[in-house]
C-alpha positions in Angstrom: 37.1 22.9 -21.9 38.2 24.8 -19.0 38.5 24.1 -15.1 36.3 27.1 -13.4 36.7 27.9 -9.8 33.6 29.3 -8.4 34.4 31.2 -5.2 31.5 32.4 -2.7 33.0 35.2 -0.4 29.8 35.4 1.9 30.0 34.4 5.2 26.4 33.2 5.2 25.4 29.6 4.6 21.9 31.0 3.3 23.5 33.8 1.1 22.1 34.9 -2.0 25.6 35.5 -3.4 26.2 31.7 -2.9 23.2 30.5 -4.1 23.4 32.5 -7.3 26.9 31.4 -7.8 25.8 27.5 -7.5 22.9 28.8 -10.0 25.5 30.4 -12.6 28.1 27.0 -11.8 25.1 24.6 -13.6 25.2 26.8 -16.5 29.2 26.7 -16.7 28.7 23.0 -16.5 26.5 22.9 -19.2 28.6 24.4 -21.5 31.4 21.7 -20.7 33.6 23.3 -18.2 34.7 21.5 -15.0 33.5 23.8 -12.0 34.9 23.7 -8.7 32.6 25.2 -6.3 35.0 26.8 -3.1 32.7 28.8 -0.4 35.2 31.0 1.4 33.2 31.0 4.9 34.2 26.9 5.0 37.4 27.8 5.4 38.4 27.7 9.3 38.5 31.4 10.8 41.7 30.9 12.8 43.2 29.9 9.6 42.0 33.1 7.7 42.3 35.7 10.6 45.4 34.2 12.1 46.9 34.3 8.5 48.1 30.6 8.6 49.8 29.9 5.0 50.4 26.6 6.0 47.1 25.4 7.4 45.7 22.9 5.2 42.5 24.5 4.2 44.5 27.4 2.8 46.9 25.1 1.5 44.1 23.7 -0.6 42.4 26.6 -1.5 45.6 27.9 -3.5 45.6 24.7 -5.3 42.5 25.1 -6.2 43.5 28.4 -7.7 46.4 27.1 -9.4 44.5 24.3 -11.1 41.7 26.5 -12.2 41.5 28.1 -15.7 39.0 30.9 -14.8 38.0 31.9 -11.5 34.4 33.3 -10.7 34.8 35.4 -7.9 31.2 36.4 -5.9 30.5 38.5 -2.9 27.6 40.4 -1.1 28.7 44.0 -1.1 29.4 45.3 2.5 29.9 49.1 3.2 30.6 49.4 -0.4 33.3 46.6 -0.8 33.3 43.0 -1.0 33.0 40.8 1.9 35.9 40.4 4.7 36.3 36.8 4.3 36.9 37.0 0.6 39.7 39.7 1.7 41.2 37.8 4.1 41.5 34.8 1.4 42.8 36.9 -1.3 45.1 37.8 1.5 46.6 34.5 2.0 47.0 33.7 -2.0 50.4 33.9 -3.7 50.7 37.4 -5.2 50.1 36.4 -8.6 47.6 33.8 -7.6 45.3 34.7 -10.8 48.1 34.8 -13.3 47.3 33.8 -17.0 43.3 33.4 -15.6 40.4 34.7 -16.8 38.4 36.5 -14.2 34.6 37.1 -14.1 33.9 39.5 -11.0 30.1 39.2 -9.6 28.7 41.0 -6.6 25.2 41.2 -5.0 23.8 43.9 -2.8 20.7 45.7 -1.6 21.1 48.8 -3.5 22.5 50.4 -6.7 24.4 52.5 -4.6 27.0 49.4 -4.2 27.2 48.8 -7.9 30.6 50.5 -8.3 32.1 48.1 -5.8 33.0 45.6 -8.6 35.0 48.1 -10.4 36.5 50.4 -7.5 36.9 47.7 -4.6 37.4 44.1 -6.4 38.8 44.5 -10.0 42.1 46.6 -8.6 42.7 43.7 -5.9 42.0 41.0 -8.9 44.0 43.0 -11.1 47.5 43.2 -8.8 46.9 39.5 -8.7 48.0 39.1 -12.3 44.6 38.1 -13.9 45.1 37.9 -17.4 41.8 38.8 -18.5 39.0 40.6 -16.1 35.7 40.1 -18.4 32.9 42.5 -17.6 31.5 41.9 -13.8 28.1 42.3 -12.8 26.4 43.3 -9.6 22.9 42.1 -9.3 20.2 43.2 -6.5 19.1 41.2 -3.6 15.6 41.9 -4.7 16.0 40.3 -7.8 17.2 36.8 -6.3 14.5 34.9 -4.4 16.1 32.3 -2.3 13.1 29.3 -2.1 12.8 26.8 0.9 14.3 23.7 -1.4 17.6 25.6 -2.0 17.0 27.0 -5.4 16.5 30.3 -6.4 14.2 32.6 -8.4 16.0 35.2 -10.5 13.9 38.5 -12.1 14.1 38.5 -15.8 16.5 41.3 -16.3 18.9 39.8 -14.1 18.9 36.6 -16.0 19.6 37.9 -19.2 22.3 40.3 -17.8 24.0 37.4 -16.0 23.7 35.2 -19.1 25.4 37.6 -21.0 28.2 38.0 -18.6 28.5 34.3 -17.7 28.8 33.6 -21.9 31.2 36.1 -22.3 33.4 34.4 -19.3 32.8 31.2 -21.1 34.0 32.5 -24.2 37.0 34.0 -23.2 38.3 31.2 -21.5 38.4 29.5 -24.8 41.2 32.1 -25.8 44.8 31.9 -25.1 45.7 34.4 -22.5 48.7 36.8 -23.7 50.7 36.4 -20.3 50.0 32.3 -20.2 51.6 32.5 -23.8 54.5 34.6 -23.0 55.3 32.2 -20.0 
């Protein structure tokens, strides 16, 4: 099957976004995909904020994007946009780092007022980076994700249903050859 890079754009180690992504990673792995997690917060701040393209962590992250067939990008929403650490990483990747790739954008936030952040903030950036196919994304309310002390999470039933749907669409799209990849 496909290699999927699962990118958490949360700056927090105890993030609901990160925990949600790792939970979804397990479903993708059960479907036969190789899933590679990347928590942007683990990349040294001096590399991200100093725009150090040659820093080993930036080089390694770039290589992960190159090797991936598909990319799941998850971010908390702050001030109606995706996180600053995610923006810093995306800015350091090659212009067409997503060329030929299928991408699933996911976001979490405290209010439905931020639901359009996927389509109006994140999707245009992913598109400008050459993504072959950006599948329907999903916004999950923080209240629908319960973090347990053992590191697991509970997800509200309606959120589970919707997340399963978009994740399965993404998984199915990975099996198709993107037009951009076939033309190259």
